[in-house]
C-alpha positions as CSV (number, residue, x, y, z in Angstrom):
1,M,46.3,131.0,23.8
2,K,44.6,127.9,24.9
3,F,48.0,126.1,25.1
4,M,49.8,128.9,26.8
5,L,48.2,128.5,30.2
6,P,49.4,124.9,30.8
7,V,52.9,125.8,29.6
8,F,53.0,128.8,31.9
9,C,51.8,126.7,34.8
10,L,54.4,124.1,34.1
11,G,57.1,126.9,34.2
12,V,55.8,128.1,37.5
13,A,55.8,124.5,38.9
14,V,59.4,124.0,37.7
15,L,60.5,127.3,39.4
16,C,58.7,126.3,42.6
17,L,60.5,122.9,42.5
18,A,63.8,124.6,41.9
19,A,63.3,126.9,44.8
20,D,62.6,123.8,47.0
21,V,65.7,121.8,46.1
22,R,67.1,120.1,49.1
23,V,70.2,117.9,49.8
24,V,68.8,114.4,49.9
25,E,72.0,112.6,51.0
26,Q,75.1,114.2,52.5
27,I,78.3,112.5,51.7
28,V,80.4,112.3,54.8
29,A,83.4,110.2,53.6
30,K,85.1,109.3,50.3
31,V,86.9,105.9,50.3
32,N,88.7,105.4,47.1
33,N,85.9,105.2,44.5
34,E,83.1,104.8,47.0
35,I,81.2,107.0,49.5
36,V,79.7,106.9,52.9
37,T,76.5,109.0,53.4
38,A,74.9,110.4,56.5
39,G,71.8,108.3,55.8
40,E,73.9,105.1,56.0
41,L,75.4,106.1,59.4
42,E,71.9,106.9,60.7
43,K,70.5,103.6,59.6
44,T,73.4,101.8,61.3
45,R,72.8,103.8,64.5
46,L,69.2,102.7,64.6
47,Q,70.3,99.1,64.1
48,V,72.7,99.5,67.1
49,V,69.8,100.7,69.3
50,S,67.5,97.9,68.1
51,E,70.2,95.2,68.8
52,M,71.0,96.6,72.2
53,Q,67.3,96.5,73.1
54,K,67.1,92.9,71.9
55,Q,70.0,92.0,74.1
56,Q,68.4,93.8,77.0
57,V,71.6,95.7,77.9
58,P,71.3,97.0,81.5
59,K,70.2,100.6,81.8
60,E,73.3,101.6,83.8
61,K,75.6,100.4,81.0
62,F,73.3,101.3,78.0
63,N,74.5,104.9,77.5
64,E,78.2,104.0,77.8
65,I,78.0,101.1,75.3
66,Y,75.8,103.1,73.0
67,Q,78.1,106.1,72.9
68,Q,81.1,103.9,72.1
69,A,79.2,102.1,69.4
70,V,78.0,105.3,67.7
71,A,81.5,106.8,67.9
72,D,82.9,103.8,65.9
73,I,80.1,103.6,63.2
74,L,82.1,105.6,60.6
75,R,85.3,103.7,61.4
76,D,83.5,100.4,61.0
77,K,81.9,101.5,57.7
78,I,85.3,102.6,56.3
79,D,86.8,99.3,57.6
80,Q,84.3,97.3,55.7
81,L,84.6,99.3,52.4
82,L,88.4,98.9,52.5
83,L,88.2,95.2,53.1
84,V,85.5,94.6,50.4
85,Q,87.7,96.6,48.0
86,K,90.7,94.5,49.0
87,A,88.6,91.3,48.4
88,K,88.0,92.5,44.8
89,D,91.7,93.2,44.3
90,L,92.4,89.6,45.6
91,D,89.7,88.2,43.3
92,I,87.9,86.5,46.2
93,N,84.6,84.9,45.4
94,V,82.1,84.0,48.2
95,D,79.0,83.4,46.1
96,T,78.9,79.7,47.1
97,D,79.2,80.6,50.8
98,V,76.3,83.2,50.5
99,T,74.1,80.6,48.7
100,K,74.8,78.0,51.4
101,Y,74.1,80.5,54.1
102,F,70.7,81.5,52.7
103,A,69.8,77.9,52.0
104,G,70.5,77.1,55.7
105,L,68.6,80.1,56.8
106,Q,65.6,78.9,54.7
107,V,65.9,75.4,56.2
108,D,65.9,76.9,59.7
109,S,62.9,79.0,59.0
110,K,61.0,76.0,57.6
111,I,59.6,78.4,54.9
112,T,59.6,77.0,51.4
113,D,57.8,79.7,49.6
114,P,60.4,82.3,48.2
115,D,58.2,85.3,48.7
116,K,57.3,84.4,52.2
117,F,60.9,83.6,53.0
118,Q,62.0,87.1,51.8
119,A,59.3,88.6,53.9
120,Y,60.7,86.6,56.9
121,V,64.2,88.0,56.2
122,R,62.9,91.5,56.1
123,E,61.0,91.1,59.4
124,Q,64.0,89.5,61.2
125,S,66.7,91.8,59.8
126,G,64.9,95.1,59.6
127,M,66.2,95.7,56.1
128,S,65.2,94.8,52.6
129,Y,66.0,91.3,51.4
130,E,68.4,92.7,48.7
131,D,70.2,94.9,51.3
132,F,70.5,92.0,53.8
133,K,71.9,89.7,51.0
134,A,74.4,92.4,50.0
135,Q,75.5,92.9,53.6
136,T,75.9,89.2,54.1
137,K,78.1,89.0,51.0
138,D,80.2,91.9,52.3
139,N,80.6,90.1,55.7
140,F,81.8,86.9,54.0
141,L,84.3,89.0,51.9
142,T,85.7,90.9,54.9
143,R,86.0,87.7,56.9
144,E,87.9,85.9,54.1
145,V,90.3,88.9,53.6
146,I,91.0,88.9,57.4
147,R,91.6,85.2,57.4
148,R,94.0,85.3,54.5
149,E,95.8,88.6,55.1
150,V,95.9,88.6,58.9
151,G,94.9,85.4,60.6
152,G,96.9,83.2,58.3
153,R,100.0,85.2,59.2
154,I,99.8,84.8,63.0
155,N,102.0,81.9,63.8
156,I,102.2,80.3,67.2
157,S,105.1,77.9,67.7
158,K,104.9,74.7,69.7
159,A,107.4,76.2,72.1
160,E,105.0,79.1,72.8
161,A,102.1,76.7,73.4
162,Q,104.3,74.5,75.7
163,K,105.4,77.6,77.7
164,Y,101.8,78.8,78.1
165,Y,100.7,75.3,79.2
166,D,103.5,75.0,81.7
167,E,102.7,78.4,83.2
168,H,98.9,77.9,83.4
169,K,98.5,74.2,84.4
170,T,95.8,75.0,86.9
171,E,93.5,76.0,84.0
172,F,93.7,72.5,82.6
173,V,92.9,70.5,85.7
174,R,89.5,69.0,85.1
175,E,86.9,66.6,86.5
176,E,86.0,63.9,84.1
177,Q,83.6,65.5,81.6
178,V,82.5,65.2,78.1
179,F,81.4,67.8,75.4
180,L,78.7,66.5,73.1
181,R,77.0,67.4,69.9
182,E,73.5,66.1,69.1
183,L,71.3,65.3,66.1
184,L,67.6,64.6,66.8
185,L,65.1,63.1,64.4
186,V,61.5,63.5,65.3
187,A,59.2,60.8,63.9
188,R,56.3,61.7,61.7
189,D,52.9,61.3,63.5
190,D,51.8,58.3,61.5
191,K,52.1,54.5,61.6
192,G,55.4,54.3,59.7
193,G,57.0,57.4,61.3
194,M,59.3,55.7,63.8
195,T,60.5,53.2,61.2
196,A,61.3,56.0,58.7
197,A,63.1,58.0,61.4
198,E,65.2,54.9,62.5
199,K,66.1,54.2,58.9
200,K,67.3,57.8,58.3
201,A,69.2,57.8,61.7
202,K,71.1,54.7,60.7
203,D,72.0,56.2,57.4
204,L,73.3,59.4,59.1
205,V,75.3,57.4,61.6
206,A,77.0,55.5,58.7
207,R,77.8,58.7,56.9
208,A,79.3,60.3,60.1
209,R,81.4,57.3,60.8
210,K,82.8,57.4,57.3
211,G,84.0,61.0,58.0
212,E,81.2,63.3,56.9
213,N,81.1,66.5,59.0
214,F,78.7,65.8,61.9
215,A,78.1,69.5,62.7
216,N,76.9,70.2,59.1
217,M,74.7,67.0,59.2
218,A,73.1,68.2,62.5
219,H,72.5,71.7,61.0
220,D,70.8,70.2,57.9
221,N,68.9,67.4,59.5
222,S,68.3,67.9,63.2
223,D,64.8,68.7,64.5
224,A,66.2,69.9,67.8
225,E,66.6,73.6,68.5
226,T,70.4,73.0,68.7
227,G,70.3,72.3,65.0
228,K,70.7,76.0,64.4
229,S,74.0,75.9,66.2
230,Y,75.1,72.8,64.4
231,G,74.0,70.5,67.2
232,E,76.4,71.9,69.7
233,L,75.7,71.4,73.4
234,P,77.9,74.1,74.9
235,T,77.8,72.9,78.6
236,P,80.2,70.1,79.4
237,F,78.6,67.0,81.1
238,K,79.9,65.5,84.3
239,R,79.0,62.1,85.6
240,G,75.6,61.9,87.2
241,V,74.0,64.5,84.9
242,L,73.0,62.4,81.9
243,K,70.6,59.5,81.7
244,K,72.4,56.4,82.9
245,E,72.1,54.5,79.6
246,I,73.6,57.6,77.7
247,E,76.3,58.3,80.4
248,D,77.5,54.7,80.2
249,I,78.0,55.0,76.4
250,V,79.6,58.5,76.1
251,F,81.9,58.2,79.2
252,S,83.3,55.0,77.9
253,Q,84.3,56.5,74.5
254,A,87.0,58.8,73.2
255,K,86.8,62.0,71.3
256,G,85.1,61.6,67.9
257,Y,82.9,58.7,68.7
258,V,79.4,58.7,67.1
259,T,76.7,56.7,68.9
260,D,74.2,54.3,67.4
261,P,70.7,55.8,67.0
262,L,69.3,56.1,70.5
263,K,65.5,55.5,70.6
264,Q,63.7,58.4,72.4
265,P,60.0,59.1,72.9
266,G,58.9,60.2,69.4
267,G,62.1,59.8,67.6
268,Y,65.9,59.0,67.5
269,L,68.9,60.7,69.0
270,I,72.5,60.6,67.7
271,L,75.4,61.9,69.8
272,R,79.0,62.7,69.0
273,V,81.7,63.0,71.6
274,E,83.5,66.3,70.9
275,E,85.9,66.1,73.9
276,H,86.4,63.6,76.7
277,Y,88.5,64.9,79.5
278,Q,89.8,62.4,82.1
279,P,90.0,63.6,85.7
280,G,93.1,65.5,86.8
281,L,95.6,67.6,84.8
282,Q,94.9,67.2,81.1
283,P,98.0,66.6,78.9
284,L,98.9,69.3,76.4
285,E,97.8,67.1,73.5
286,A,94.3,67.0,74.9
287,V,94.0,70.8,75.4
288,E,96.2,72.0,72.6
289,S,93.4,73.7,70.6
290,E,92.3,75.5,73.8
291,V,95.9,76.7,74.4
292,M,96.2,77.9,70.8
293,D,92.9,79.9,71.1
294,K,94.2,81.5,74.3
295,L,97.3,82.6,72.5
296,Y,95.7,83.5,69.2
297,T,92.7,85.6,70.3
298,P,94.6,88.5,72.0
299,R,96.9,88.8,69.0
300,M,94.1,88.9,66.4
301,Q,92.4,92.2,67.1
302,P,95.6,94.4,67.2
303,A,96.8,92.7,64.0
304,V,93.5,93.4,62.3
305,R,93.7,97.1,63.3
306,T,97.3,97.3,62.1
307,Y,96.3,95.9,58.7
308,L,93.3,98.3,58.4
309,T,95.7,101.2,59.2
310,R,97.9,100.1,56.4
311,L,94.9,100.0,54.0
312,R,94.0,103.5,55.1
313,Q,97.5,104.8,54.4
314,D,97.3,103.5,50.8
315,A,93.7,104.7,50.2
316,F,92.2,107.9,48.8
317,L,90.3,109.0,51.9
318,Q,88.5,112.2,52.8
319,I,86.3,112.9,55.9
320,R,83.9,115.7,56.0
321,V,84.4,118.2,58.9
322,G,82.2,117.3,61.8
323,F,82.7,113.5,61.4
324,V,85.5,111.4,62.9
325,D,87.1,108.2,61.9
326,T,88.2,106.7,65.2
327,G,90.5,104.3,63.2
328,A,92.3,107.0,61.3
329,A,95.9,106.3,60.2
330,P,98.4,108.6,62.0
331,G,99.8,111.4,59.9
332,K,97.5,110.8,56.9
333,D,95.7,113.9,55.6
334,T,92.0,113.0,55.2
335,S,90.8,116.6,55.1
336,W,87.7,117.3,53.0
337,K,88.2,118.9,49.6
338,D,85.0,120.4,48.3
339,P,85.1,120.3,44.5
340,A,82.9,123.4,44.3
341,K,85.6,125.4,46.1
342,L,88.6,124.3,44.1
343,K,90.0,127.1,42.0
344,P,89.7,126.3,38.3
345,Q,92.9,126.6,36.2
346,T,92.1,129.1,33.4
347,V,94.0,130.7,30.5
348,T,93.3,134.3,29.4
349,K,93.2,135.5,25.8
350,Q,96.3,137.5,26.4
351,E,98.2,134.4,27.5
352,V,97.1,132.5,24.4
353,A,98.2,135.4,22.2
354,M,101.6,135.6,23.9
355,R,102.1,131.9,23.2
356,V,101.3,132.4,19.5
357,H,103.6,135.4,19.4
358,R,106.5,133.3,20.9
359,K,105.9,130.6,18.3
360,R,106.2,133.2,15.5
361,L,109.5,134.6,17.0
362,L,111.0,131.1,16.8
363,W,111.2,131.5,13.0
364,M,113.7,134.4,13.6
365,V,116.1,132.4,15.8
366,P,119.0,131.0,13.7
367,V,119.9,127.4,14.2
368,P,123.6,127.0,15.1
369,G,125.7,125.6,12.3
370,T,123.2,126.5,9.5
371,K,123.0,129.3,7.0
372,T,119.7,130.9,6.6
373,S,118.5,133.0,3.7
374,T,115.0,134.3,2.9
375,T,113.0,135.5,-0.1
376,S,109.7,137.1,-0.2
377,S,108.0,133.7,-0.5
378,T,110.4,131.0,0.8
379,R,112.9,130.4,3.6
380,T,115.9,128.1,2.9
381,I,117.4,126.2,5.8
382,G,120.2,123.6,5.7
383,V,123.8,122.7,5.1
384,G,124.3,121.6,1.5
385,S,120.6,121.2,1.0
386,T,117.6,123.5,0.5
387,R,114.0,123.1,1.8
388,S,111.3,125.5,1.0
389,V,109.1,126.6,3.9
390,P,106.0,128.8,3.4
391,V,106.5,132.3,4.9
392,P,103.4,133.7,6.4
393,A,102.1,136.8,4.6
394,A,101.3,139.9,6.5
395,G,98.3,139.6,8.7
396,T,98.1,135.8,8.6
397,S,99.4,132.9,10.7
398,T,100.2,129.3,10.1
399,S,99.3,128.4,13.7
400,T,96.0,126.7,14.3
401,S,96.0,127.5,18.0
402,P,92.8,129.3,19.3
403,G,93.5,133.0,19.5
404,A,96.0,133.0,16.6
405,G,95.1,135.3,13.7
406,P,94.2,138.9,13.0
407,G,93.4,141.0,16.0
408,R,94.3,138.4,18.5
């Protein structure tokens, strides 16, 4: 009896737990072999709120933007699942891109300790390091699928570019101005700091002039805040804005020129001329990339949605009642099928018995063109030949089907 009490208590505990069973996660959508849960949607909703607060969205616009963003959460989740699945079908690998991205993130954070870096990522992203890494990989996969399957198929002819340029020439009338990219090296605070910075600057200039990507070099080496944006200085510079010694250099050079190291207080500065617009109407060749962007951008989003609609048409997709996919494919049935409510296909004993009975009756049907004779123990079938076949005795059956036999 001493052992009965614990067992009895355990049984009560199990019954209590069973009575308190709850649905931990509700599945709201099935997308091929993957699911979307209500918990995932809620997590995304909270991220939307956090991001809007960070961006300081005006109060008068907050509710409108929030409602639209929340309405599209399920659509966006389905979009990403379909694109990631397509990436697997296309055997796309982005591991190298993800590794480079996290390496750059760590360089930007200036945190070398792995544990501290992971803590930094959790703090900045609001999610676990593993979740953030998985999300980053999915983002790279979706971007690559869109680039290959959509962007790569949008073709803009030279005739279209020329037509747009001819019809919008006023957009391309400029004052003389330059767009620049910078790379700043801050000298160490010691006796040989400036010498070391100058040596490194000269090496970087030599590499850039040999054709190495200056933007990547700025991202990896620059001590300026702009290093995070690959050294880009987004605002164009007109004459009279820059220091005289810098203005004289950059305004006398063409696109692509990389300056010598320019000594600054506490370090060295390197500049690259990204664009140099002469005053007046710019020729098409000078603004061709800008024209292409103006033609490409408005075509991209509709093309992406058309592609995602096609992926939905080909997918197994079910949406639970009460949830809406705002990107639903027209005419596609995505109604929810609850497995618990599906009627099982069953067979009764009587149906099995009838099947066996029909099998037995087949022995009595003569085969056209044959002569059949029977004895008490054998049946002979054939034309010019005899084959013995066992004849079932009364109350027995040769069938091995369930339900065959006496009393069935």
